[in-house]
N, C-alpha and C positions, 0 to 999 in steps of 0.2 A: 935083508933084502937077497937076492940073490947074485951073483955077480954077470949073471946077464943080460940084467933088464937095466934099460938107460935110467939114467939119475931122471930124466921127467915123468917116467913110467911109475919109478917108484915113488915118485912125490906125488903124483896126481892117484894112485892106489893109496898113497898113506891119508889123502882129501877123502877120497870117498869111504875110507872105515871108518874115518871121523863124523861123518856126517850121518853115516849109518848106525853110529856109536856100538861096531863088530870089531875082532882085530883084526891087523892086516893080513892081508891075504897073500897067496904065494904066487911064486913067479907060473906057476901053469895057471893059476887063476887069472892071472893078468892078460895073458896073450888074447884071449878075449874081448877080453875088455875094455881095451885098450884099441881096437880096431871097431867098437861099436857104430852103427849107423843108423837110420832113422827109426829114431824110437816108434814102437807098433805091441797092441795089446796083445799078439798073436805074433811072440819074436819066431826067428825062425831057427830048426834046429842047429844046436854047435857043430863047426866043425872042429874043433880041438876039444878032448879032454879037462873036463871041470868039473869038479864034486859040487857037493849036495850045500854043503857049507858055502862054496861062495856064489854060488848062486843067491842065496839068503844072504848074504852079504854086502850082495851089489844090487843100491836099490834102483840102480839104472837097468840093469835086468830085467827085475822085478818089472818097471814102467816098460817095459818093450822095446830098448834103445835096441834098434838092425844092426846086422854084424854088416862092414865094408871087408874088402879086399886087404890083405896082409898091408902094409904099407910101410919101407922104410922109418926106422928112427929117426926124428931128427939127434945131429949131433950138438956134443956138449960143446960150449965155446966158452971156457969160462972168461977173455977180455978179450970182448967184441970190438972188431975195427972200429977206429972211430970216422965216421962218413957227416958231413957237412950236410943239413938240412936243406932239401930244393924249395923253393921260394914255389909257395901256393896260392892259391885264389881263395876268392872269400869263404870258399864251401869249407865246413870242417870236413869234408871228404880229402883223404889225400890222394896225393896224384902217382900215377906211377913215374919213377926214376927216370930221368934219362940215359940213355947210353952208357956215358961217360960215367954217370954215376952209378948205375949199377955195378958196373966193372969194378969199384972201389969196396961193395959194399956186398957180402958174405949174403945168400939166401937165408941164412938164420935171422941173420939181423932185418935184413927185410920183411920177414917175419913178424919178426917181435914188433915192429914197428907199427904197420900195417894194423897188426891185431890192435894194439895199446889205441891206435890212431880210431879204427870204425867203432871199437866197445865203450871205448872214454873209460880207459883203466890205465893203471902202471904199476911196475913194482920199486920204484923208486918214491920214496915219500917225502922228497925233497922237491917231486917235477909235479905238481898238483893239477898245470894248464900243459895245453898244450901249443904248437907255436901261432894257434889265431886265438888262443887265449879262453877254450874250452875247458873248461873243469874238468879232471882224470879224477877218478876216484882209483885211492890207493887200496892195494889187494895187501893187506897188513898179514893175513893167515898165510896166504901163497905164497909171498915172499919168506917168512918161514920156515918154510917147510923146504923151499928151496936150499935154503939155507941150509937147513939140517943135516941135506945129502949132499950139501957140497956143490951143489947142481948148479947152471948158471943164470944170472935171474932175466931170462931172455924168456916173452913169452909166444909160447907155440900152440898150433891147434891142439896139441893130444894134451894140454893144460886145459881148456877150455870149458869140460867140466868144470873143474873146479874153480877156474874164475867166474864163470856164469852166476855158479852157485852164489858166491863172495859175493858179485857184484850186483846182484838183482836184489839180494838182502838189503841194500842201503836201506836205509829210515828214511833219506833224503830221495827217493822215489820210489813208485810200484813196481812191481817186478816185469809186469807187459809194458807197461810205457820206457821203461827204459829197454827193456828188450827190442820193441819196435821201433824206437829209434837208430838200432843197430843194426837193426835190418836194414833198412832205410838208407843208411849209411854202404854198407856191404853190397847190396844192392847197386847206390852209385857207383859205387869203386868195382865193381865186376865190368859194367858196362865199358870205362876205361881200358880194361886188358886187352891186348890186342891176341887173337885165338891164333895159335901156329909158332907164334914166336915169345908168349908169355904164359906157355902151358902149363909149367911149374906153378908161376904165380896164381893163375887161376885155378890150379887142384886146389890151393890153400883158402883162396877165398870161394870157394866151392863147399869144404868142408866146415866152412867159417859158417856158413850161410846153412848149412844141413844142421849145425848144432845149434843156430841162434831161432830155428824155428821147431825144434823139437823141444827147447825148452820156453816158445812163445806157446807152445802148446801145456805143456806142462804149468806156467803160468797164470792158463785158463784151468784147464783141468786139476791140478794138484797145486791148488796154492799154498796149502802149507809146507811144500815143499821147500821153499821160499819164507816160511815162519807168520805165512797170514792164512787167517780162517777163512773159509770159503764164504763166499758172501752169496744171498738171492740171486741175482742181477750177474751175469757173466761179464769183467773184466773188458770183455773185447767189445759189450754194446756201446759202450762212450764212442770206441775209436771208431765204429759204423757210424758212428751219429756224425762225423767228422770227413772232411773231403781228401779222397783219396791223397791228392799232393801235399796235403799239410803232412808236418811230420808226426801227428798222432794221430794218422787216418792211416786207411789199409790199403796199402797202394794193390796195383795189377799185379807187379811179381810175387809178394803176399801170397795174395789169392792163389795164383796158378802154381805153385809150390805148394798150398796147402791141399787144394782140390787134387793136386797128383800123388798126394800121398792114402787116397781116400781107402786105397782095394787093401792096402799092407797096414794100414792104422787108423782100425775104428774111431780114435779119440782125435784124430783131427777133424772127419766127420762129423761128430759130436757135438766139437767145440761150436763150429759154425752153423750147424743145424739149432742147437739151443740159443744163440745168440739171433738169430732171425724170429724164434719163438718169443722171445723177451724182446724184442724189436714189435712182433705184432702188439703183442699185450702192452707195452706202454702206449701205442701209437692209439691204443681202442679208448684211453680217456681224452685225445686230443682231438677236437674239431678242427672244421678247415680254418678257421679264423685264427687257429693257434700256430704254433711252430710245429707244422707238421711235414716239410718239405723234407728234412733230414734223415727223415724215415723212409720216406718214400725213395730219396735218393739214393739212400743206399742199397736199398731192395733190389734196385736196378741195377746197382754197378751189381751187384751178387750173382741176380738170374741170367746175367752174360756166360757164366760157367757150367756147363753143359752140368759137369759131375752132382754139383751142387743142387741144381735145378732137382736131378732124379733124385737127392739125399731129400731135398725140401720137399716132395710128393710124396717121399714116403715117412714122413712125419706123422703122430698119431694128431697131431694139431690141424693138419691138412685137412682134413676132412671132417672130424669129430661129429662123427654120426648120431650122434646123441643128443646134439643140438639143438633146442629148441630154435624155431622158424628165428625171435627176434634175437636170440643167442648168434647165430649163425656170424651176424657181422662181427661181433666182437669176441667170438670163441676159436673159429679154426683162424688157418694161417694168415690167408692174406682179408678175411672179412673189414679188418679194420681199415686198411689199402681203399676196399670198395666204398666203405660206410661214409668215406668225407665227401660233404655232400651241402652246400647253402640251405639244403630244405629242410635240415635238422630246425626245429621251431625255436631253441635258442639264437641260433646263429642271425637265423634270418630276421629275428626281432633286433640283434643288436647291429644288421644292414639297414635296416629301414626306419626301425621306430623314429628315425631322427628326420624321414624323409618326408617333407609338408605336399610339396609339389609334384607334379608329374616330371618336368624336365630334373632332378632330380631321383626323382625315382629309377627312369631311363638308366640316366646313369650309374646310377647301382647295380640295379638290372646287367647293364651291357659288363661289366665290372664282374661281375659272379659267372655271367656267363665266357668270360673269356677265361677266367680261375678256371672253371672247372671243364672248361674246353681243353683245356692246357692238360686238367692232372686223367682225363679219361681217356688220353692220347696215353699218357704213361702206363696209368691200367691197362693198354690195350698191351704194349709194348711186354710187360712183365705176363700177360695171359699169353701172348703167343711165342714168348721165350720157352715156356710149359710145353705149349702144342708141337714146337720143333724140335725141342731140345731128345724125346725118346720115346716111342710108344706108347711105354710106362706111364713117363708123366702126361702124356696129352690123355690116357684115359683118366688119369686122376685129376686134372682140370675138368675136362666134361663131365667126371663124375660131380664133382662139385659144385657147377652149375647147375648139373641136374635137382640136387639134394634142396638146392636154394628154391627153385621151380616149382618140384613138390610139397617143398615145405609151407609156401605162401599160397596155397588155395585159398583162403579165409580172405583173401589181400579183392575177390572181387564179389564178394558176400557183402548182402542189403546193408548189415549195419555190424560192421569190423571193429572188432575191440585192437587198437593198435600194441599193447600191447604184448598178443597174441601174433604178429607177424612181423616179417621187417619191414625196418622203413622207406619211405618212398626215394628219398636221396639213393641208398644203396641199392634196391629195384633198378631205379634209372639207369648207376654206372653200370650192374653187370647189362642191361638188357643194350646199352650203348658200344660196350665190349663185344658182344655177339655178333651186334651188326654190323660189328668192325671186319669182325671174322669172316664174315659172310660176303664181303667184299670180291673177293678172288673170284668167286665162280658165278658173281653175276652182271654176266655182261651186258651188250645191249643187244644181242644179238639171240640171247637165250640159249645159247648154244652146249649148257652145261641143264639145265634145267629136267632134261631128260635123267639125268644122274640121280635124281633125288626121288626115292623108290615108296612107291605106295605100297608095298606092305613093311615098312617100318613099323607100324606100331605090330605087327604079328611076328619080330621078331626080338622078345625081349629087351624092351625100350628101356628107355633112362626115365624119360618123359613117361609120368602114370599120369594117365587119363582115365582111368575107372569109374572115380564121380563124376566126369565131364560131361555135361549133355552134348548129345551128338549133333549133327544138323540136321540129318531127317532120320533116325533110328531110335527104337527105344531100348531098353539098358540090355533085355534079353537079348532082341537082335544082335547088338553091339558085341555082347558076351561071347555069342554062338559063332561070330563073323573072327573077334579077336581069339578064340581057341585053336583056330586053324593054324596052329604056329606055322611061319615060314622056312626054310632053310636057311643056312648061312646067316652072316652077318652081314652090319649095315654099314656101309661109307661114310668116309668123314665128313662129304659134302649135306647128305643126309643129317648126318647126327646133328651138325650144327645147325643146320635148316631148321627140325624141328624143334635144336631148342629154342631158338630164335625167335619163331611163329609163340612159343609156350610164355616164353620170357617176355614179348608185347605184350600179351594178354594182360600176366600178372604183373608187369613191371611199370611202361608206361602207359598202357590201355588202362589200368587201374587207377594211375596216378591224372591221368586227363578225368576219369570218371569222380574220381575223389573230389576232386577241385571244383568241378561244377556243382557238389554236395556241399562242400563246404562253404563256397560262394553261397549259395542259398542260407546253410544255415547263418552265416555270419550276420545277411540281413533281417533273417529271425531273430536274432541274439539283440542286434542293434535297436530294435522295434521293442522289447521287453527292455534292455535299458533305460529307454525313455521313460516308460511309465517307472520302473523303482526307480529313478531319480525325482517323481516326479512323489513319491512319497517319503523323501525327506523331511518336506513341513511337519511330518507328524512327531518327529521326535526332537525339535528345537529345544522343547521344555523341560528335554531328560539326556543330559550331558551325556552319561555312562552310556544311553542307546545310542544316542548320536554318533558318538566315539565305535561304537562295533559298528554300527550301521555304514560308516564313512569307511573304514576299514573293507568291509567288504565289498562295498561301490569299487574300492580301489581294484580291487581285485579284480572285480568281473572286468573293469574297465583296461585292465592289462590283458587278461584272458581274449578281449575282443582285439586288440591290438596284436597281440600275437596271431592271431588268427588273422588279420589285415596283411600282418607283415610277411605270413607265409602263405598266402595267396597270391603276393607279389612276387615274393621269389621262386613260386612254384611256375606263376607264370611269365619268370622273365627266364626258367631254362627252358619249359616248355614252347617256347618262343626261337630254340635257337635254330636258325636256318638248316643248319649242317648236320644237327644232329637230326633233322625232320625231313633234310632230304635223303639220309640215308633209310630211315625208316621206311621213306619212298618207295626207293628202289628194293627194301625186303617185302612192301605189299605187293610191289608192281608183278616180284617173280609170285610170289602165293596167286594173286589174280591168273596169270599166264599157267600156272600147274593146273589150279584149280578147274580154268578152262578145257584145258586139253584132258583133262580129268571126265569129264561130263560130255566131252561133246565129239572126243575121238579127230579131232582133226590138229595140224600143225597151227593153233593160236597162236600167235597171233598176224604168222604170214598171211590163212586160210582162214577166212570166215565163218561164224558159226552157224548153223543151221537152226533156225528156230519153225517150230517147238524145240527143243531139245528134246532128245530120245525118251519115249513112254519110262521104258525103262531105265531106271537108277542104277548107277555102278555102284556096290555095295560099299565099295571102296571110299567112296566118297560119301553116302549117306552115313558110314560109319563113322566122319571123322571128329574129332571134336567139334564143337560150335563155336567155340572162336574162332576158328581157321576163316568166320566168316567175321565172326564182329570185331577182328580188330580192322581188318578192311574198311568195315562199317564206322567205328569210333575214329579211326587214324582219319581217312578222309572227311571225316565230318569237322572235326576239329582241324583240318587244313583247308579246307573248303571256307569255313567260317572267320580263320582266325590269322591266318596267312597263305589263301589261293596265289600269291605271284610265285610261290615257289614250283609248283605243279609243270611240268612240260607238258608240248602237246602229246608226244605219242601217249604219256602218261592218262594225258584226258579221254585220246580213245581207249586206253584202253579199261578204263574205269566206267564210260559211258558205255561200252559194251556190254561191260561185266555188271551193271548195273542193269542194264534192260532185259539180259539174257535172263537173271532170275527175277526179275518182275514177270516177262512174258511168262516163262515158266514155273509160277510161283509155287509149284508141288515140290519143285526139289526143295526147300528151306521150309522146313516145320515151324519155326519160329516168326509171328509177324511183326515181332518187334523189330529184329536184323533186315525184315524188306521194309519195314518203315524205312529203318534208315537208309536203304537204296534212294529211298525217296528223297532224305533229307539231302545225301550229298548232290543230287541234280539240282534241288531248290537253294542252296546256298550257292550251287555252280553257277544258276543264272540270276544271283542276285550281283546289281549294278555297283560293279569296283572302281578304284583309280586306274584309267586305260583302258578299262570294260567293261563296256556299255552295257554288256549283254549277261555280263561275269564270263567265269573263262569256259564256262562250260556251253553257254550260248552259240557262240558258233559253231560248236563242233554238232549238238544238237540238230543246228539247221542245214549242216553239209555233210556230215557223214552218211553214206550208203544205208549203213545199220539201222541209222537209228531213225534214218527217213521211213524205213520200212517196218521198225517195230515199236518204236515210242509213246506213239500214241494206244494202240492196243495194250500194250503195255501198264501203262499210267492208267488208263481207264480200269482193265485189270483189275489194280491193286487199288482202284477208289471202289470197286463194288466188294474186295475182299475183306478190306480195312473194318466193315460194319461189324466185324467182332474179331478184334484183336485177342482176345480172350484176357487181358489186363482186367484187374479191377477197374481201373477208371477207361475202358474200352469206348462207352457213351462219347466222352470227352474229347478223348485220342483221333477219334474219325476226322473229328471235327480240323483238330491239328494240319493231320495227313494229306486230309482232301484242299486246305488251305495251300499245303503248298503244291500238290499237284494240279493246282491250279495256278499258279505261278508259271511254272514247266510251262503251260499249254500256252501261257498268254508269250509266255518269249517264244513258242514257235509258229503262234496262228497265224503270222503273217507271210509263212513261206506255203503255197498253195499247196505243195505237197501234201503236207498235213491236212489240210482241208479235206483235199481227195481219195485219202486214206478215211478218215471219217466217214465220207460218204459211202466210200466201203463196207467198212464195218457195217453202218445203219442198213445196206443191202443183202451181204451176203450172211453173217450174224448176227441177222434179228434179235434172237433171244438175248444174244449176249447185249446190244445194242440197248433193247427196250429196259435191260435188268439195269444199266448203267443210267438213263436218264429215271427210271423210276428214283435209282437215289439220289441222285440230283434235287428230283424236285423235293423228296422227302427232307433234304437240308435244306435247300431253299423256303419251304414251309416252315421249318423250326423255328431255322435262326430270326427268320423274320419275325417271327409271334413271340419272340422271347424279347428280342429289341425292341418292337414296340410296346409289350409287354412292362419291359422297363422303363421305360420311359413315361409309360402311365402311371407305372406305379410311383417312379420320382414326385410327377404333376401331383396327383391327390394325397401324398405321403407331404411334399413342399408344402401343401394347402392346408393342411391337417394342422402341423406344425405352427403355421402362421395366424391360422386364426383362431386354434382353438385350445393351445398351447396355455392356458390362463387356466383352464379346466382341467389340465391333466396333474396326475401325481409324477412324482421324478421318477418311477417305476413305469410307467406309461412312458413317458418321456422318452427314457433310456431305449424302451421297445420299439419306439416309433425312428429315432436316428438309427437303430441296429439296421431295422428293417429297408430306411434311406440309402444307407452306404451297403446295404446287398443287392436292392435296385439298381444303383450306381454304378456296380461293378458288373452285375450282369448287361446289363444295357451296353458299357464301353468296352466288354469283350465279344459279345455277339455282334456291335453293329459290323465290324469288320468282318467279321464273317459274312453277313449278309450283304454286304456292298462286293467283297470276292463274288459271291456265289450267282449273285443277279447278273455281275458283269459277264462270268463263264455262261450261264444259260442263257442272254443277250448272242453273245457272240453263236454257241449252239442253232440258236430256234432262227439267227438268221441263216447259217450253211444250211440247213438240215431242217427246212418246216414241213417238210412229209414226214420225215422221222417223228416230230415230236404233235402227229396229228391223228396218230397211230391210235384205235380204238382204247388200247392198253393204256394210253397215255392224257388222250387229249382229255378227258373229263377232269381230271387233275389237277391237270394243268390250269382251266378254265378259274375252276374251283379255287386252287389259290390267290389267282390274279387278281378274283372278282374281289375272295377276301381281303387282301390287302392294300387292294383297290377304294375297297370301303374303308378300310381303316383310316387312312392316307386322306379321304376326301369325303367322307361321310358326316354323321352326327358326330361321331365320336374324337375327329382329330383335332378338337381342341383341347383334348386330354396328352397329346402329345408335346405340346406347348410346355417345355422346360429351359430356366437360364443356363447361360453357357455351352447350347445343344451343340453347335461345329465345333467347340472349342474342348470340350469335355467328353465328348461321346463318340465326335465326328458324325452327328446326326447330321443330313445333311436332306430336309422333305423334299426338297423340288429337285435336287440330282435323283434321289430312291422314287419319286413319282415317276420320272423320267425314263429310269431305269425299267418301271413295270410297264411303262406305256411303251416300250419301245421291244417290249415279245410280244406285247398286245399286237402291233403293227408288221413285226416278224412274220405273225401268222395270218395276216389279216385277211388273206385270199382265199383260204382253206375252209371249204362251206361245214369240213366237219368241226371246223373250230367254232365259227360262229351259232352253229346247236351247239355246242359242249357249253359256252357262255353263258346262251339263253336258256337252257336246262337246270341251270345253278338256281334252284328257286333260292337259297340262301341268302348268298351276297347280292347277285345281279342288280342293279339297280343304274336304269338308264341315263337317272340324274347324276348318280356318280362318274357316269362317260362324257359326262355335257360339264360337269364342272372340274374335271382335268383339266379339259380342254382348255377351256376357259383359264385356269391359274398357267398351263404354257404358257398360251397365246400373252397373259401380262408379265411374266418373268422372260418373256424372248427366249425362253427355254428348249421348242421345236421352228423349226422351219415349217414357211405357211403350206412347203410343200407334204410336210411331216401330217400339218393340222389339218389338210386336205385328207389324205388319206385316214385319218383317223375319224374323219365325220361319214368318211362313206363305211367306212367299219360297225359304226354306229347304226348306221340304217340297215347292214347288211344281218348285224344281232337282232335288229328289231325286227327284220321279216320273219328270221330264223323263230322270233320267240311267236311271233301270230301264227305260225306256222305250227308248231308245235301245241300251242293251245288249240288250235283248230282238229291234229291231232288225237288231243285226249280227247276233246268233247265226242269225235266222234266214235271215239273207241268205249266211252263210257267207263261203266265198272267193270275192274279188267278182276279176271275171276283171281284166286290166291293161288291156285295151279301154275297160275301163268306168269306168278312175282316172284323176281327174285327176292330170296330171303335174306339177303344182306342188304343188297341196295334200295329194295321195293317199287322196284322198276320194270317193266314187258320183261321178260325176257327173249330173247330176239334166237338164239343159239346155244340152249341147256343143254349140257353137260350134268352125268350121275356120277358124285366123288365116289372110287371104288371102295374104300371102308367104311364111312361115314352110312353109305349111300343118300346123301340129299344130293335136290337140283338146283343147279345154280349157273347163271348167266358163264357162257365160256370165259370173257374179259372182263368178267367180276372176279372170278379165280384166278384168271390170269395175272392180276392188276394186286391180288389178296398174296400170292407165291411168289411175287417178285421183293417184297417186304419179309416173308415168313413163309417156308419152306414147311408150312404144315396144314394138314385136314383143319379148317377152324373151326369143324364141327365135334372134333375129338382129339385136333391134336396129334393125329397120326402122322408121319412124313406121306409128305407130299409133291410129284413131279406134276409139270402139267402135260406131259408125256401120257399121264396114265390115267387120266380121266377119262368118260364114256363116253362118246356123243349120243344124243337123246333124240336121235331123229324122228321116232313117232312123235315124242312130243312138238318138235319144229313143227312139224307139219300137222299137228295138229292149231298150235297156235297159228300158226301163216291163214291156217284156213280161217281161224276166227277173226283176225286181222281182216283180211275181205270178205269176210260176210259182214263183218261191224262199218267198211268205209261203202259196202257194195249196198246195205239196207240204206245210207244216212246219202245214198245218192240218189236214191230213190225220194226219198223225201223231200230233197232238194229241190228235185225234180217237179213233183206231183204240187210244190208252193208254187214253181214260178208259173205253171201252168194255169194255178188258180190268179194268182195277181194280174196274168193276161188278160 
C-alpha cells in the first residue's frame, strides 16, 4: 500500500478487494471510494482520477454509492486512552458523555464506542456483551485486517463498509433485521445530541446513518451481497407489518431518509414500491375477519410520504388496465384494501350462521357496521393522500375509480354473473370513499353547485356513458350532442361529482337492487327445498341413494343459509345511517343541479315554474338515466326503511323534484322511473313512529308548491301509467294507482286540494274526463275480478266437498290448483277494490257534476248496477266462502255500503237517475230495496242516508217510466239514426275522418278515453278530429219531433173520445 494512505483506508480497501475477489487497489483508487456517499444506481461523475480497473474492482462503485466531500481521515491511535464508562439507562442506546468525561475521551475513542454500541459489534473477542448485557458480534475478519496493517483496533466510520458486510452475514440474524435494529439505535442516539455543541459527533452519526440506510437498501435489493439468495417476497414486507415503534418496524426516520433518496437513487424507490405491491398481493387472500389490519395500517403509514405516494401511483399495478372487473379488487394496488367487507358470502356465513334470533342478529349487524365504518374511514384517508399529494397522483386515483365504474356496467344487468363483475363489498367501499370526497364542496347553501360543469361529458370524460340509456334521448341524438366536443378540461369538483353519481348507480344502487332480487330468490328456493325434503321417503329403501340425497340436501341447505346470511349482512351495511346520510347529501345535490338545468332558476332559493319549459335542454335530455334512477332508488329505500334520517329541507326538495317531473312527465322517457316518484311519495306518507302521516305527509299538506301542483301531477301519471311499456304493464298500473290513492287520501283533508280538483274538472275538462274514465275502468275491473274469484272459490270448494269421491287423482289435483289460483286472485284484487271504491267515494262526493257528464255517467251507472246486483241479487249466495274476512279481506256489508255511498253522492243529479234507469242489463228495483234492507238490518247506514236512498229509488223509477214512455213514443228507430256501437238513438252524430262511420259524439268520446284509435279501422284518432254531422243531427231532431207530435195527437183524440 502507498505511504500516503491511512491505516484505516488500507484495511478498508483490502476488505473490499477480498469481498470482490479482486486484487488490492492502488492509492489513487482509494481516494474516491473512501469518501463514498449515498448509494445510487446512477453514480455522479468522479472528481478524482480513477482507472476502469478500479471501478470493476470496487463492488460499491458498481452498486452506485454516491461520493461525499473529502473528509479528514481519522488519526491512528494504537493505545487509546482509558475511560470510565458512563452509567446508562435501560436502553441499549448509548448516551452522550458528560462534559468531564468527554475531556478525558478522544474523538476516536468516542467514535469507536458509539459505533460499537449502535451496531452491536466489537473487535475484542473477549468482550461479547455491552454494559447492558446485550450481545455484541465479534468481527474477526476486520480485526485480522487491522492487525495485519498494524492499525489501531478502533471502529471508525471509514470502516463501516467492512464492518456492516461482515456483521450482516452473521447466521444468527437476517441482514435486514440486523440493519433495521441498528438504524433504530442510531436514530435514537442522534436525537440526544445537541446541535452546535456536538457537531463533530453529529457528523459521525450522520455518516453512520447514511451507511446503515445504504446497506438496508442492499439487504432488500441485493441480498446475495450478504450470502443470501433473493426471495420472492421482499424482506421489507414483514417489517412493514410491524408497528413502526417496534424495533422490527419501519419507523418515520427510516422512511423519511429512504424517500429523500428517490431522486438520486432509484433502488430506494424500487425497494418501497415493490414492498407495497407485495403487501397488496398478500392482502388479496385475506378477508375482513382475518388478520388484515397490519396490512391496512402499513399502507396508512406509508402514504404519509408524498414522494412514496407519487411513486406508488406510477406503479404498473396501480391501474392494471387489462384487469377484468372481478380482478380489479385483487390485481390492482389498492384493490385488496377496498375489497375487505363483510358482504363476502363466506364472511357473512361465518358471522351470521349461528345467529338464530333477532336480537343476536342485530348485535352482529351493529358490530359489522362499526367495523366497516372504521375501515372505510381508513380507505378514505388513503385515497385522500393520493388526491392531495400531487396532480399526477390525483389523476391516477381518479383514473382508478373510473376504471372500476366503467368495468362494472354489467352490475345493473337483469341477470348478472357474479364472476364477471366486482363484488358488492368492493363497490360499496368505493362508493362511500367517493361520497366522502364530495363532502368538501357539498355545503348546505349549494354555493358550489354551479361549478359542476354541464359540459363534462363533452370533454373526454373519465366516465364512459356510451352504452347507458339517456334520460330522454335516443342513442343517435346523444351521439350527435356529445360529438360536439367542448373546449378546456373539467375541474376537480366536476370529476368527483360525476364519478360519484356513476358509482352510486353501479355500487350501492346495484347492491340495493340485488338485495331485493336475492330476497325474492331465497323465498322461492325455500319453497323448493320443502318439496325436495318431502321426496326423502322415496329413498329410504336404498341406502346409497339416500346418502347421495342427504348430501345434496345438506348442500342446498347450506346454500340457502349462506344466502340468508348474505342478505342479513347486506341489510346491516345498507342500514348504516352515517353512510346513507352522506348518500342523501349527494342525492340532494343531484336534485338541485338537475332542477336548475331544466328550470333555469336558482332552485331551491327560487321555486320552479310549472309546467317546465316546453323545450327541453339537450344537456338534460342526453344525461345518463341513472342520474334520475339514483335519486329514485335511494329515496325509495330510505323512505321505506329508515325515513327518520331525512331532514325537513331534504323532504321539501324531494317533494318538489317528484312533483315537477310528474307534472311535466314528458321530460323523462322511462315510465318506470316516473313510477318511482310515486313510490317515494307513497312511502313518504306511510305512518311511522312519531309521524302519523309519514315523513312527507305534513310537507305535502303545507308546501305551497305541492298545494298548487301535486293533484294534477298525480292525476296525470294515473292516466299515463295505463301504458308503461313493461311486459307486466297491465298489473303494474294497479300497484301504481294504489300508491296514488294513498297519497291523495293523505292530503284529502286539506280543502285546498278539493278546490284544486274542482278547478281541474272545469278548466281541464278533457284531462279530467280521461282521469275519471281510467278510475271507472279500474273499479269495474278489480270489482269484477274480486267477486269472480270469490265465486270460483265457492264453486270449487263445493265440488271438492260434494263430488270428490267420483274424481280421479288428476282431476282432484286440477281442482285444487284452480282453487289456489282463485284464492290468490281474490286476495290480491280485494284490497285494490277497497281502495278504488274509497277513491270513487271521495271524488263523487266532491265533484258530483263532473261524474254526471255525458261521457261518464252511463258507464258509472252501469258499473254500479252490475256490482249491486252481484252483492244483492240472486247470485249473491255464490260469494259466501269460509273465512272471507280473514283470508281475503272481503267484507260484503262494507263493500255494499261503499257502492251505496257512490249512489247517494250522485242522488240529486237527474242525469244519473236517467243513466241508472237506462241500464237494461243490471238495473233491478228489487236490488235497490234489498240493499236498503241489508243496511238497515246491519245498522250500516243512518236513517237519514236510508231516507235519501228511498228518494233516489223513487227518482230512478220515475226516470224509468219516462224512458219507457219515450221509447214507446218513438217506436222503431231507423238504422241510420242508431249509434252502431251502443245501439241507441244518436243525439249528436259525428263522422269519423278515416273510416267515415257515423257515431254519437258521446260514444266516440267515451271510446277514445280508453283507446285513442278509430274503433272501425284502428287508425289513430283524437276527439278534435271528428266532424260534426249537422245535417243528420237536424234530421234526427225533426224525426223525434214528428214522432212525439203524432203521439200527442193520438193521445188527444183518445181523450176526447173517452169524454
